[in-house]
C-alpha angles and dihedrals in degrees: 000000000000093000092049090051094048092050100032091235122158119233128222113203114220137179126197114213120206102028093113090060096051093080137024118233135205111228114207108220092183097059096238094127091049090052093048091045091053092049092047091042088227133094110254123190140155119238137165139181135182114008090357090293130119089262112118121244113250104262136144113261115194125189114213116199122205136201118296117261110218115219125191119220115257119176096207109017119201122233089252091056091048091049091049093052091044091054090049089053093050091047090050093051091047092048090050091050093048092046095056106025097091094049090053097047096258097110092123092058127087130196120240126181115209 
């Protein structure tokens, strides 16, 4: 958001459907991976695809493109301006997701930003 404000560049929100099905993930219910990730200051996770290798499963991946978000150029944007553009980006991504999710068989899913 800050970069878009500084350069006056418009933003196009997008969402890619199907990425979460390309690989399988191991979810650590004990919190060991979270502890190691915090110590390493990097997110660590185990994933696998076809034949247990890092080759993605064959799935359809569809890119949904939302409406352009116009951003005016501001040399030194304030935190409030950055937050406002950031919220517009999140709203745009969520709107794009909700617009196309039913057509792509994801009607039961909902988007949540954490």
